[in-house]
C-alpha positions in Angstrom: 13.1 8.0 -58.4 13.8 8.1 -54.6 16.0 6.1 -54.7 18.5 8.3 -57.0 17.3 11.3 -55.3 18.5 10.5 -52.1 21.9 8.7 -54.2 22.4 12.0 -55.5 22.1 13.9 -52.4 24.4 10.9 -50.8 26.8 12.1 -53.5 26.3 15.4 -52.8 27.0 15.3 -48.6 30.3 12.9 -49.6 31.8 16.1 -51.2 31.8 17.4 -48.1 33.1 14.5 -46.4 37.5 15.3 -47.0 36.0 18.9 -45.0 34.7 17.1 -42.4 38.0 15.0 -41.6 40.0 17.7 -41.8 37.8 19.5 -39.0 38.1 16.1 -36.5 42.2 16.3 -37.9 42.9 19.7 -36.9 40.9 19.0 -32.9 43.2 15.9 -32.7 46.6 18.1 -34.2 45.5 20.5 -31.8 45.5 18.7 -29.0 48.0 16.1 -29.7 50.9 18.5 -31.8 52.4 17.2 -35.7 53.1 13.6 -34.1 49.2 12.7 -34.9 50.5 12.9 -38.6 53.9 10.6 -38.0 51.2 8.5 -36.6 49.3 7.9 -39.6 52.3 7.9 -41.7 52.9 4.6 -39.6 49.8 3.4 -39.8 49.2 3.5 -43.5 53.3 2.3 -44.0 52.4 -0.4 -41.5 48.8 -1.7 -43.3 50.6 -1.3 -46.9 53.6 -3.7 -45.5 51.2 -6.5 -43.2 49.3 -6.3 -46.8 52.0 -7.2 -48.9 53.1 -9.9 -46.5 49.3 -11.3 -47.1 49.8 -11.4 -50.6 53.3 -13.0 -50.4 52.1 -16.4 -48.4 48.9 -16.6 -50.2 50.8 -16.2 -53.5 53.2 -18.9 -51.5 50.1 -21.2 -51.0 48.9 -20.7 -54.2 52.7 -21.4 -55.8 52.8 -24.8 -53.3 49.0 -25.9 -54.6 49.6 -25.8 -58.0 52.9 -27.1 -58.7 53.8 -24.8 -61.7 57.2 -22.3 -61.3 57.0 -19.8 -59.2 57.6 -16.4 -61.7 54.5 -18.6 -63.6 52.0 -18.2 -60.9 53.0 -14.5 -60.2 52.6 -13.8 -64.7 49.9 -15.6 -64.0 48.5 -13.5 -60.4 49.5 -9.9 -61.6 45.9 -9.1 -63.0 43.6 -10.3 -60.6 46.1 -8.2 -58.5 46.5 -5.5 -59.8 42.7 -5.0 -60.2 42.2 -5.4 -57.0 44.6 -2.5 -56.5 42.4 -0.2 -58.9 39.2 -0.6 -58.5 39.7 -1.7 -54.5 36.6 -4.0 -55.0 37.3 -7.7 -54.6 33.8 -8.9 -56.2 35.3 -7.1 -59.0 38.6 -8.9 -59.7 36.5 -12.4 -59.3 36.3 -13.4 -63.1 40.2 -12.9 -64.1 40.7 -14.7 -60.7 38.6 -17.7 -61.0 39.8 -17.2 -64.9 43.7 -17.4 -63.6 42.9 -20.2 -61.2 40.8 -22.9 -63.3 42.6 -22.0 -66.9 45.5 -20.7 -66.2 46.9 -22.6 -63.1 44.4 -25.8 -63.8 43.2 -25.6 -60.0 39.5 -27.6 -60.8 36.6 -25.5 -62.6 34.1 -26.2 -59.7 35.7 -26.1 -56.5 37.6 -22.2 -57.5 34.6 -21.6 -58.7 32.3 -22.6 -55.2 35.4 -21.2 -53.2 36.6 -17.8 -54.9 33.3 -15.6 -54.4 32.6 -17.5 -50.8 36.4 -16.6 -49.7 35.8 -13.2 -51.1 32.7 -13.1 -49.8 33.8 -14.3 -45.9 37.6 -13.4 -45.6 37.8 -9.7 -45.7 42.0 -9.7 -44.7 42.1 -5.8 -45.7 38.7 -4.7 -43.9 40.1 -7.2 -41.3 43.4 -5.8 -41.1 41.9 -2.1 -41.5 39.8 -2.0 -38.6 42.3 -4.0 -36.2 45.4 -1.9 -37.2 42.7 1.5 -36.9 41.7 -0.2 -33.4 45.4 -0.1 -32.1 46.2 3.5 -33.5 43.0 4.9 -31.9 43.7 3.6 -28.6 47.7 4.9 -29.1 46.5 8.0 -29.6 45.0 8.4 -26.6 47.7 6.9 -24.8 45.8 3.8 -23.5 48.6 0.4 -22.9 46.8 -1.9 -24.2 47.7 -6.1 -23.4 47.2 -8.8 -24.6 43.6 -9.0 -23.7 43.2 -6.2 -25.8 45.3 -7.4 -28.6 42.5 -10.4 -28.3 39.3 -8.4 -28.4 40.4 -6.2 -30.9 41.3 -9.3 -33.5 37.9 -11.5 -32.2 36.0 -7.6 -33.0 37.7 -6.8 -35.8 37.1 -10.5 -38.0 33.2 -9.8 -37.0 33.4 -6.4 -38.0 35.2 -7.0 -41.1 32.6 -10.4 -42.1 29.5 -7.8 -41.1 31.5 -5.5 -44.0 31.7 -7.6 -47.3 30.9 -5.7 -50.3 31.2 -1.8 -48.0 33.6 0.2 -48.9 34.9 4.1 -48.2 33.2 5.7 -45.2 31.0 2.4 -43.5 34.3 1.0 -43.3 35.6 4.4 -41.0 33.0 4.3 -38.9 32.8 0.8 -37.8 36.3 0.7 -37.5 35.7 4.2 -34.7 32.9 1.9 -33.2 35.5 -1.1 -32.9 38.2 0.7 -31.0 35.6 2.8 -29.3 34.0 -0.1 -27.6 36.5 -1.9 -26.4 37.2 -2.7 -22.7 39.7 -0.4 -22.0 37.2 2.9 -21.8 
C-alpha cells in the first residue's frame, strides 16, 4: 500500500515536470536568446540521424549473417523495430526480436535466447548515444571548447552511464546525462 501511495505521488509530480522543464528553458532562452531552440533542433535531428545509422548498420550485419535477401531481412526486422520505437522499451521488443531471429532468420535458438537479452541489458546504444550528444550539447550551450581528450571522457562516461541505466527511461536519463556533462574536467 505504501509503495502504491508513493507511486501515485510520483505520478502526480510527473505532471508538473513539463512546467519545470519550460521554466529551466525560459531561463536559458532569456540569457542566450532563441538560438538555443535552433541548437536543440540540431540535437534532436542529430540523435535521430545517428540512431537511424545504427539501425542501418545493425540490419546490414544481421543481413550478412543470415544469408537471406535484404528485403526479406528488412521485412522480418520491421516488427521488432516498430515495437521498439513505439514502446521506447527494448525489453518489450525481446519476444518479437527473438522470434524474428531464430524462427524467421534461422539463427541458433539457444544463442539467440542467450545473447538477445544480454545484449539488450548491456548494449544500451540509445542511452549511450543520448548521453554523448547531450553532454556535447550542454558543452556547446555554455560555449566550452571540446578537444579530443574531452570527447574521450564523454564517450567513456556515456558508456558507463548507459550501462548503469539499463532499463531506466524518462527523467532518470535526463539526470544522468546532466551529471555526465557537468562532471567533465573542463569546468
